[in-house]
Structures are given as structure tokens and as C-alpha cells.
C-alpha positions in Angstrom: 81.3 50.8 75.6 80.5 47.3 77.4 78.7 47.0 80.7 76.3 50.2 79.5 75.6 49.1 76.4 72.6 46.6 77.5 71.1 49.8 79.7 71.4 52.1 76.6 69.5 50.2 74.2 66.5 49.5 76.6 66.8 53.2 77.3 66.4 54.1 73.8 63.9 51.9 73.1 61.6 52.9 75.2 62.4 56.7 74.7 61.6 55.8 71.1 57.9 54.7 72.1 55.6 57.8 71.1 52.2 57.3 72.8 50.8 59.7 70.3 52.3 62.7 72.1 50.1 62.3 74.8 51.6 59.5 77.3 55.3 58.1 78.2 56.4 54.8 78.4 59.0 54.0 81.7 61.8 51.6 81.9 59.8 50.9 85.8 56.2 51.8 83.8 53.2 49.9 84.0 53.0 46.5 82.0 49.5 44.8 80.0 48.2 41.3 80.9 50.2 39.4 77.7 53.3 40.6 78.2 56.2 41.9 80.6 56.5 45.1 78.3 56.2 48.6 79.4 53.4 49.9 78.4 52.0 53.9 77.5 51.0 55.6 80.7 48.4 58.5 79.3 48.1 62.2 80.1 45.0 63.8 81.6 42.0 63.5 79.2 43.6 60.7 77.5 43.3 57.0 77.0 43.9 54.0 74.5 47.0 51.8 74.1 49.0 54.4 72.4 47.0 57.7 74.4 45.6 58.4 71.1 41.8 59.2 72.4 40.9 62.1 74.0 38.2 62.0 76.3 35.7 64.5 75.7 33.9 64.7 79.0 37.5 64.7 81.2 37.5 67.3 84.1 40.4 69.3 83.5 43.0 68.9 86.2 44.9 72.0 87.3 45.0 71.1 90.6 48.7 69.7 91.7 51.8 71.6 91.0 53.3 68.8 89.0 56.3 71.0 86.5 55.6 68.8 83.4 55.6 72.5 81.2 59.6 71.9 81.1 59.6 68.1 79.7 59.9 69.6 76.4 63.0 70.9 77.4 64.6 68.1 78.5 62.9 65.8 75.6 65.4 68.2 73.9 68.5 67.4 76.0 68.0 63.7 76.3 71.9 63.1 75.4 73.3 65.7 77.6 70.9 64.5 80.3 70.7 61.4 80.4 72.2 59.1 83.5 74.0 55.5 83.5 74.2 54.3 87.1 76.2 50.9 87.5 74.8 48.5 90.0 77.9 49.2 91.7 77.6 52.8 91.8 77.6 54.8 95.5 76.8 51.8 98.0 77.7 53.2 101.1 76.0 55.0 103.5 78.3 58.1 102.6 80.7 59.6 100.2 84.4 59.5 100.9 84.7 62.3 103.1 82.4 60.5 105.6 79.4 63.0 104.6 76.1 62.9 102.8 76.4 65.6 100.1 77.9 65.5 97.2 80.7 68.1 97.0 80.5 68.5 93.5 76.7 68.5 93.3 76.8 71.5 96.0 79.5 73.6 93.4 77.4 73.3 90.9 74.3 75.0 93.2 77.0 77.6 94.4 77.5 78.6 90.8 74.0 78.4 89.5 73.0 80.7 92.1 75.8 83.1 91.0 74.9 82.7 87.6 71.0 83.3 88.2 71.6 85.9 91.1 68.6 85.1 92.9 70.8 83.7 96.2 74.0 84.7 98.1 76.1 81.4 98.6 79.4 83.0 100.3 80.5 82.9 103.6 76.7 80.1 103.8 76.5 76.6 104.2 74.3 74.4 102.0 72.3 71.0 103.2 70.4 68.7 101.0 67.0 66.9 101.5 64.3 65.0 100.0 62.4 67.9 98.1 62.1 71.4 100.3 59.4 69.2 102.1 61.9 67.7 104.2 64.1 70.7 104.2 61.5 72.9 105.7 60.7 70.5 108.1 64.1 70.2 109.2 64.1 74.1 109.4 61.2 74.4 111.9 63.0 71.8 114.9 66.1 73.8 114.0 64.9 77.4 114.8 63.0 76.1 117.4 64.7 76.5 121.2 66.2 73.8 123.2 64.6 74.5 126.0 61.0 75.9 126.0 57.8 75.4 128.3 55.6 76.3 125.0 56.2 75.2 121.6 57.4 77.7 119.1 54.3 79.3 117.4 54.9 79.2 113.1 53.0 81.6 110.9 52.9 82.3 107.4 50.6 85.0 105.5 47.4 83.8 104.1 47.6 82.8 101.5 49.9 80.8 102.6 51.7 76.9 100.8 49.4 74.6 102.8 52.2 72.3 103.2 53.7 74.4 106.5 50.1 74.0 108.2 50.2 70.7 107.3 53.9 69.3 107.9 53.4 71.0 111.8 50.4 69.5 112.6 50.7 66.0 111.1 53.8 65.3 113.2 52.1 67.3 116.1 55.9 68.0 117.8 56.3 69.3 121.3 58.7 71.9 119.7 56.2 74.0 117.6 52.8 74.4 116.4 50.9 76.5 113.7 49.2 79.5 114.5 48.1 80.7 111.3 48.7 84.3 109.8 51.8 86.7 111.6 49.2 89.5 112.4 47.4 87.8 114.9 51.3 87.3 116.9 52.1 90.9 116.8 51.3 91.4 119.8 52.6 88.0 121.1 55.5 88.7 119.7 56.5 91.7 122.3 55.8 89.6 125.0 58.6 87.1 124.6 56.7 84.1 122.4 58.9 82.7 120.3 58.0 82.6 116.8 59.2 80.9 113.1 58.0 83.4 110.3 57.6 81.3 106.9 57.7 84.0 104.0 57.1 82.1 100.5 58.9 84.6 98.0 57.1 84.2 95.2 54.1 83.3 96.9 52.4 79.8 96.5 49.0 80.0 95.3 49.7 83.8 94.3 53.2 84.9 93.0 53.6 87.7 94.9 57.4 88.3 96.2 55.8 88.4 100.2 58.0 90.0 103.0 58.7 89.1 106.9 56.3 90.7 108.8 57.4 90.0 112.2 61.0 91.3 113.9 62.0 90.7 117.0 64.5 88.6 119.1 62.6 85.8 119.6 61.5 85.9 116.0 63.2 83.5 113.2 62.5 83.3 109.4 62.2 80.9 106.6 62.1 82.2 103.5 60.9 79.9 101.1 62.4 80.6 97.9 61.2 77.7 95.3 59.7 79.4 93.1 62.5 82.8 92.8 63.9 81.1 89.3 63.5 83.8 86.1 60.8 81.4 84.8 58.5 82.4 87.3 59.4 85.9 88.5 61.6 88.8 87.7 64.9 88.2 90.2 65.0 91.7 91.5 67.7 91.1 93.8 69.9 88.5 95.3 68.1 87.0 98.2 70.6 87.0 101.3 68.2 85.8 104.4 69.6 83.9 107.1 67.7 80.7 105.7 66.7 80.4 102.2 64.9 77.3 100.6 64.7 76.2 96.9 64.3 72.7 95.2 64.8 71.3 92.3 61.0 70.4 91.4 60.5 74.5 90.4 63.9 74.9 88.9 64.3 71.9 86.4 61.2 70.3 86.6 61.9 66.9 88.4 59.7 66.7 91.3 59.9 63.0 91.4 63.8 63.2 92.0 62.4 64.8 95.6 65.6 66.7 95.8 65.8 69.9 97.9 68.3 72.5 99.2 68.7 75.4 102.3 71.1 78.3 102.5 72.1 78.4 105.9 74.0 81.6 107.4 74.5 80.4 110.9 76.5 77.4 112.1 74.7 76.3 114.3 71.5 76.1 112.7 72.8 74.3 109.7 74.4 71.8 112.6 71.1 71.2 113.8 69.2 71.0 110.7 72.2 68.1 109.5 71.6 66.2 112.4 67.6 66.1 111.5 68.6 65.3 108.0 70.9 62.1 109.6 68.1 61.0 111.7 65.4 61.1 109.7 66.8 59.7 106.5 70.6 59.1 106.7 70.7 62.2 104.1 69.5 62.0 100.2 69.8 59.1 97.9 72.9 59.1 96.3 71.2 58.1 92.9 69.0 61.6 93.1 72.5 63.5 93.9 73.9 61.9 90.7 70.6 62.9 89.0 70.5 66.5 89.6 74.4 66.9 89.2 73.9 66.0 85.7 70.9 68.0 85.3 72.4 71.0 86.5 75.4 70.6 84.3 72.8 70.6 81.2 71.2 73.4 82.7 74.2 75.2 83.1 74.9 75.2 79.6 75.4 78.5 78.3 75.0 80.3 81.7 71.8 78.8 82.2 70.4 81.0 79.2 68.7 78.2 76.6 66.7 76.2 80.0 65.3 79.9 81.2 64.7 81.1 77.9 62.5 77.8 77.0 60.9 78.1 80.8 60.6 82.0 80.7 58.9 81.7 77.4 56.6 79.0 77.8 55.3 80.5 81.6 54.5 83.8 79.7 53.0 82.6 76.8 50.6 80.8 79.2 50.3 83.6 82.2 49.3 85.5 78.9 46.9 83.2 77.4 45.0 82.9 80.3 45.0 86.2 81.3 43.3 87.5 78.4 40.2 85.2 78.9 40.0 85.9 81.9 40.0 90.5 81.4 37.1 89.7 79.7 35.4 88.3 82.5 32.7 89.8 85.0 32.4 86.6 87.0 35.9 85.9 87.4 39.1 88.0 88.6 43.0 87.2 88.9 45.9 88.2 90.7 47.5 91.6 89.7 51.3 92.2 90.0 53.5 95.0 89.1 56.0 94.5 86.8 59.9 94.9 88.5 63.2 95.2 87.0 64.8 91.5 86.6 69.1 91.3 87.3 69.5 87.9 85.2 67.6 89.5 82.1 68.7 93.0 82.5 65.0 94.6 81.8 61.6 95.6 83.3 59.7 92.1 83.0 56.2 91.2 84.1 55.4 88.0 86.2 54.5 84.8 84.7 53.4 82.7 87.7 53.3 79.3 88.4 49.7 79.3 89.3 46.3 81.6 88.6 44.8 83.0 92.2 41.3 83.1 90.5 38.6 85.0 92.6 35.0 84.7 91.8 33.4 87.7 92.0 29.4 87.4 92.4 27.7 87.7 95.5 26.2 84.2 94.4 29.6 82.6 94.0 31.3 82.1 97.8 32.5 78.6 96.4 34.5 79.4 93.6 35.7 75.6 94.2 32.4 74.2 93.2 31.7 76.9 90.5 34.7 75.5 88.5 33.7 71.6 89.2 30.4 72.4 87.3 32.6 73.7 84.3 34.4 70.7 84.3 37.9 71.9 85.9 39.5 70.5 89.2 41.6 73.7 90.9 42.6 73.9 94.5 40.5 75.9 97.1 40.9 79.1 98.9 40.8 77.5 102.1 43.5 75.0 101.8 45.7 78.1 102.1 43.7 79.6 104.9 42.2 81.9 102.2 38.0 82.6 101.5 36.4 80.0 99.7 35.9 82.7 96.7 39.9 81.5 95.6 40.4 78.8 93.9 44.4 78.0 92.8 44.5 76.9 88.9 48.2 75.4 87.9 49.9 76.5 85.3 52.8 74.3 85.1 51.4 71.1 84.1 51.7 69.5 80.8 50.9 71.1 77.6 47.9 68.8 77.7 46.6 69.8 81.0 47.1 73.6 80.1 45.1 73.7 76.5 42.0 71.4 78.5 42.2 74.2 81.1 41.9 76.8 78.3 39.0 75.1 76.2 36.9 75.1 79.7 37.7 78.4 81.0 37.1 79.7 77.4 33.9 78.0 76.9 32.8 78.9 80.7 33.4 82.6 79.8 31.7 82.7 76.5 28.8 81.1 78.2 29.0 84.2 80.8 28.6 86.7 78.3 28.5 85.8 74.9 32.3 87.0 74.3 34.1 85.4 71.3 37.4 84.4 72.6 40.2 83.3 70.3 
């Protein structure tokens, strides 16, 4: 080694700092007032120079979708997943084929889908974006009519992923407008109204394998498959829809890398999405694509079994622990999804969804978010998903610290409800 040795030593030194197991030091992390060395950034409910002090009165954070449950896997695979980037790496706007997509990364993505069996990629086009967020927006632009006196209606079944509505309302495009639940648009599609239905399968927030409700010549469908991986759901079949969206964040846990992709059947739609990406951002960062390439190479070792076994076992254990607590309650309930046959594991499996979709059953508990706040638990209110306020989404994919604190708070809440003893 020559030029890489200094970078390697710096990375190793940072990684060696333990932060008591309740935090991390990062190369680009915060520094204290006395020196320029990065300091520990603590997990929720922990503080102190080495994150060893537990804040007993803190709130359990089950709101966001940070997939930090996979961090231990990557700690164990630090060598195979590490990336050293030279200062001259990919300085050009494009790759040497004048494109914005790494062909080797595309090849790995196709191989990954073939190994898992969760999507058909043969004779399909693949486009990259800054997370599924950008890909979803590009799909809305590409599927909207070019010449229309009225915008296309964007619809999604309640409870729906909040970003669909947030994006369409924020960008306020003349091409499309969010219209809520597809049930309200069934009659309009018969009258020639142009509609784009977003189908989330598995669904965020309740984990169900949703299907499209609308059909017709003026209906286009986008399948959001962000959670269609063995750690969250049985892989029931190879998805073969016209436009399917995936994201690295829910596959490997690297939400901060901002990398997503779409598998597209129609060349015209693909070309429109490509133009949108070029104008919007000149494609995905070359550094991000390099990191995704290295992560997927590690994930594919042993036909993906090591990553998916670790992730599946973690999510299964978390779901079972939370379910056992809620089962003792008459005040709260969880979504129920019947087990299905999984072609990846070749057996019937239970779902282990990323989120608990909790309902407050008491008549007086009309605001379930507020009920949980009193118990020092922060979730995401049902109205963010177009649902009633009797529902709250609790994230099960955050760090182990976050999950443990959530379980402690729920245990206490249910125990106070009926005096039950919960282990």
C-alpha cells in the first residue's frame, strides 16, 4: 500500500472507538471544543463522552424508518464492505459510456433479484435514483400524460405511504395531483380521467401485500417494492409489474447513501424517467454507486443467505417480542397478516413487518398518538397515512437500543392496564 495507507489507518482508528456500544464515532462526525478529533455521537436515550449514561426519563423513539437494525451485520463484515476512494475517483459527470449508471452495479442488481426471486429483470430497463424518493417522483412525471387539460390523479390505498401525498403537494405540478384513496376514483376512471395508482407491497405502514384496485386504459400503476425482501415478508412470487421501485435503505440498511432503483418494462417510460433524472440531478452520485456496488457484492456472498438470515432472524425476534406484549392488552391491537409460502426459504413463513400498525381500541382513546406520548413513546400518527387517529405506526427497524427502550415502555404500559406480568 502507498496512498491508501493513511486513509486506512484513519478509518481503523475511528472504528476502534467503542462509545460503550451505544453510539458511534464517524470520520466526518462532530468534534468537541478542545480538539479536532471526532467525538461519540450517542444513540437515543444515551449521553456522556462515551455514551455510557442512560437517560431514564427519555422518550422511546419509534417514529422514523432508520433501518439501523442491520448495523451489527455490517460491523461483522467491515472488511468486505469497506470502500477506499481515491481523490481522482470518477471525477467526470458520466461513466466512459457517456451514461450515468454503473453497468457493473446494474449487473449486480439483476443478479440480486434473480437470487432472491422477488422481481423479474430480464428484458427490463433499470434506472437509478437518489433513494426510492427520487425514483417515485420520476415515475409520476413519466406516467403523466404529455398533453392534457387536467392533471393525472395520484391515488394510493389507505393507509398509504405519506411521501406520495407530500411529494405531489410540495412540487405542485400541473401534470399530476394527489387524490387520495383509489376507491373514490373508480367511477372517474370509467369516464376517461387519467390516474396513476401507487401500490405499496409490502405496505408501509401495515406490511400487507397490497394489489392494484384500478384498471383501465387510462390507469397506470407503480408498485413500490421497498420492503419486498425476505427479512420483512415471505417472497410469494417474482413480481412482474410494469414499473417496480426498490431501495438500498430497506435492503442493506444504508438509508443515508440515498440509492434506489426502478425496474421498468416500457422503453418510453424508461426514457422519460431518464430525462427527468438527468435534468433533476445528472444521475446518482458516482461515490454512492461505488458504495452500493461494494455492499451488494458482500450481500450476494453465499447466495445472500448470510445477510437475509441475519435480517430475517432479527425482525422475526422483534415482531414476536412486540406481539407477545400487545396480545396481553385489551386496549391495543396489531395488524394481523396470515402466513404465506416463501419461495426464497422454500417454506410457509410468518410476516415480520418493518412497522407495527397499532390501534387504540378504547372508545375514549380517539388520539392514539397522544395516548402513547403519555407513556413516553413516539410513533407516527395515523392521519399521516390517510387513516384514523386511532392508529399509530411504531418502527421496529431502528437500532437495538431504540427497540429495547420501546419494549420497556410498552411492557410498562400494558402491565399498568391490567396488572399482567410480562416477561
